[in-house]
Structures are given as C-alpha cells and as structure tokens.
N, C-alpha and C positions, 0 to 999 in steps of 0.2 A: 807616782811622779810621771807626768805626761810631757814628753819631749818630742819635738819634730826634728828629725835628722836634717842637717843642711850641709852634708859633706861636700857635695858637688852641685854647683849651680851654673848652668850653661847659658851663655849669651847666644841668642838666635836672632838674625837680622829680620826685622819686621817686613822687609821688602821681599823676602824669600818664602813664599807660601809653602814650597816643598819642604824646606828645612823645618818650618813650624809643624808640618804634618809629621815629619820624622821624630820630632821632639816627644810626641805622644808614646813612642815605643822605646826610647832610650832609658837606660838604667840610672838616671840622674835623680837627685832629690828635689831639684828645682830648675826652672827655666826662666830666663829673663828675655822677654820678647822686646827687642830693642827698636825704639823709634829715633834714637839719638845718633851716636857715632857711626853705627853700621849702615845708616841710611843717607843717601845723597839728598841734597835739598829738593831736587825736582821729583824725588820719589816719596817725600814725606806723607803726602795725602794718601797715596796708594797704600803705603805701609800701614798707616793708621787704620785704614779700612780693613786691611787683611788681618791685622792683629786683633782688632775688636771682633771680627767675625770668628777668628780661631778661638778666642777666649769664650765667646758666647756658645760656640759649638761644643766646648768641653772635650772630654775624652782624655784628659791629662792624668787621670787616675790619682795616685798618691802624690804626684809631683806638685810642688808649690809653684804657682804661676805669678810672675811679676811682670809688669809693663814698665819699661824705662821710658819716661817721657823726655822731651827736650827741655833745656834749661829755662829758668825764669826770663832771661834776657833775650830769648829767641822768639820769633814770630809764631812759633808752633805750640808754645807751652799751653796756652788756654784751651786750644782745640784738643790737644793730646789729653789733658786732664779730664775734659768733658767726656771724651770717648772712653777713657779708661774707667771712669765712674760708671758709665752706662754698661760697659762690658762686664764689670764686677770680677776682676782678678783677685787673687789673694792679697796682692800688694801693688803699690805704685812705687817705683824706684825713681827718686829725684836726683839729678846730677848737680854738681857744683854747690852743694849745701855748705855754707860757711858760717852762718850765724843762727842763733836760736830764733830770731825774728822770722827768718825764712821758713823754718819748720812750723812756726805758729801760723804764718800766712797760709801754708798748704793745709794745715789742719782746719783753719777757719773756712777756707774755700770748700773743703770737703763737707764741713758742717752745713754751710750755706746751700750746697748742692744736695743735701740730704743723702749723701753717699751711704751705701750699705755699711753698717757698723763693722762688718767682718773685714773690710778692706783696710789693710795696714799701710804704713809708710816706712820705706827704707831710704836712707840717706847715703849718697855717694860722698865719701871723704876723699877729696882729690885736689885740695888747694892748701897753700901754707896757712891761710886764715882758718881753715877747718881744723888743721892740726893744733893750732894755738887755742881754738875754741872747743876742742872735742869734748872736754868734760861738761861744759855748759850745754853742748848739743845733747849729750847723753842724758843729762838731767831732765830734758824735755820728755823722756819716756815716762816720767812720773806724772805728767799731765795727760790724762786720757784723751783730751781733745787733739793732742798732737798725733796720736796713733802710731808713734815711733816704735818700730819693732826691731830695727837693726841698722848696722852700718855695712856698707860695701866699700872696700878700699880701692881707690883708683890709682894704682901705682904708676901707670903710664903718664897720667896727667900730673901726678906729683913730680915725676922726673922732669917733665916739660917745664913746670912752673918753678922748680928749684934749681934746675941744671944738674941735679944729682944723676949719677950714672947708674944704669941698670946692670949691675955686675953680679956674678955668682956669689951667693951668700948675702947679698943685699945690705952690706955693711953701712952704706950711707943712709939707708932708710930704717934700720933697726930701731933707733930711738922713737921714730914716728909710729912705726907699726906697734911697738910695745905700748905706747901711750894710748893708742886707739883700743887695743885689747883691754887695757886696764879700765878705761872710761866706760866701755860698753858693758863689761861684766860687773863693774861697780854699781851700775844702775839696771842690771837685769835684762839686757838686750844682747842679741847675738851679733857677731861680727865676722864677715867673710873676707878672706884674703884676696888680693888682686890677681890678675891673670898672669900667665907665663906665656911669653910671645913666641918662643921658638918651638913650634909644633914637632919638629924633627928631633929635638934634644930630649929624649925620654929620660935619660939619667938625671939631667939637670932639673927636669920637671918633678921627678920623684923626690929629689933632694929638697926642692922648695916646698913641696907638699909636707914632707916630714918636718921641715923647719917651721912652717906655719902651724902645724898640729902641736908641736912642742911649745910654741909661743903662746898657745891658748886660743887660736882661731877656731871657730866652729866648723869651718869648711873653706872651700876655695872656689872662686869664679873661674870658669873655663871658656875657651874659645873654639874648641874642636872636640868632637865625640871621642877621638882617640885618647883624650886625656881623662875620660870618665873613670875607667877601671882602676888605674893607679891612684887616682885621687880618692875614690871610695875606699880602696884598701888602706891608704894612709890614715884616713880619718875615721875608720871603723875600729872599735875595740877588737883586739885579737881574741881568739878563743881562750887563750891562757889568761888574758886580762879579765875576761868575763867570768871565768871559773874562779879566779882569785877574788874578784869582787863579791861573788855570791858567798864565798867562804867567810869573808869579812862581815857581811850582812848577817849571816847565820850565827856567827860568833857573838855578835852584840845582841842578837835576839834571844839568846839562851837566858832562861830565868835567872841563873846565877850571875849573869853579866849585865842585867838590865840597868843597874844603877852605876855601872863602872864607866870611867872616862877612858880607861886604857885596858886592853886585854892582850894576852900573849897568843900568837898564832905561829906555830912552827919555830918557836924560839925567838920570834920577832915581836917587839912591842908595837901594837897598833892602836892609835888614838881614835876616839869617836868621830873626829872630823874625817878620818879615812873611810868610815862607814858612809858618811854623806857623799863622799866622792864615789864610793862603790855603788851607791844607789843610782847615781847619775849614769855611771858606766853601764850598769845592767839595763836601765831604762832606754839608753841609746841602742844597745845591742838588741833589745827586744823590739824596738820600733823599726830598726833596720830589717830584722827578720820578718816582721809583719808586712812591711812594704814590699819585700822581695817576692812575696807570694800573692800579693794583691793584683 
C-alpha cells in the first residue's frame, strides 16, 4: 500500500520569495504556493513569476508542491493556469469550486494544454453551493480527465458566505465538514481541513487538529511554520498505534487465520476490516519515517 502523508500543508505567499525558499527546509508534507488571497492585486504578476521560478528550480524534496491559482472569475486565472502548467507542480489548487462543470472545465483546459499527466487538481470547498454539491464534485475523481486528487476546506470563506461564526469546537460547521470527509473518502480522494487563524493560541490549534484527525481528515492546512510540529504530531500514528497495527496484521497473516473473518488478540475480538485499517496505519507510519530521513 503506497500512501503519501498529507498531515501538514502550509500556505506560502507567492509574493514572498524568501518564504518560498524557507519552505524547502520546513518539516511539512506539502506547501501551497499561493497566488490568490495572500497576494495583492498589484503583486499578482510578480508573484506568478516568482512561484513558477521556485517550482522549476525544485529542491522541495519529499514535499508535495501545489500552486493555488486565482478563481475562474478573476482576470488572472488564465495566466495563472498557463504558468502553473509550465512550472509542473504536483498539483494545481483551484479556489471557489462549486459545480462539477467547473472541474470538468479545468480538466479540459489541462488536456488542451497537454499538461504533464502527473499534475493533479485539488479543489477548494468554500461556498454553500460546494457543500450542497460535494458528492457530485467527489464523483469527478472517477473521471481521469478531471485529475481530481483532493479537497481543501476553506473554512474562512465558508464563514463569510454563511455568516456562521468561527467558534471553538466549530459546532456551526461540523455537519458541513463531516459531509466533505464522507464525500471525499467515498470516492477515494484525500481531504484537508481548513486553517486555524489564531497563531498565538497553541492549545486551540492542537484541539482543532485533534478534532480534524478524529473526524477523518487526512491533514490540515496551515498559515504559519509554528503550527507544523503540533499538526504533524496530531496526524501521525503514535508508536503504540503502529505497534498494535502490526500485531493485527501479523495475526491475520498466520496460516491458521488466513480464512477467518475474526480473530482474538489479547482477549479482544478483531475483525478483518481492522486489518485493512491497520495496513493503512502502518503504511502512513512508514511513509512518514521515510520522509523524515530524506
């Protein structure tokens, strides 16, 4: 089982060349080089040039590199997409995706541009329409031309569009977040939790990481390097979890258990589906370990 950890994915402003240089050294699983919200209108062209130069230069190691372009309805979208395709990042992150037609349009444009096949598409889920359509959006992952690899939740934009308050525990948003996790995993794509705005509130951030992990998110988007370590810790299998997962796998691999759907481990009945969960836990732990020494 091959899995790419996406515990921590850090937004980096495309207008800040120094920040992008620093991104090559940070212990994150991915970076989002941002041409949208983090860049002022008069700095868009400069940011685009700096981002494409940084991606072409490489040096990001195991880190997944995404470029967030500006939205469809902006005057910068076409130039952003052209530049991203030429730079060949791991993925293009498209904001304000609300309908399957939009994903299909992006996929068609990438096809027409003969974009490298390894470039994937990630969709920002940040509008009420996107929440209503999230299952239909996730279905697009089964169409190879869409290139859809995952969702990124835009909690700040959702709060703006719905007037929901960003409160500890995120009670107003829990139904929406859960729906996104269900849709993504039903169709085999990853989903990243939204950002936490209060950089100084370490306890609140840790609590939200734990909440996102327990809900089934694959990782969390970040706005500051100080958030990386606690985020990685929250979304990494603990040593105890990895040891227990290996025990479950080993139990089902014993010849006497090959045909069994349930086995007993330490007086506890464990079903074969738990072995599937254990396989994923071990795969993530091993991928994290490999990335940490690369």
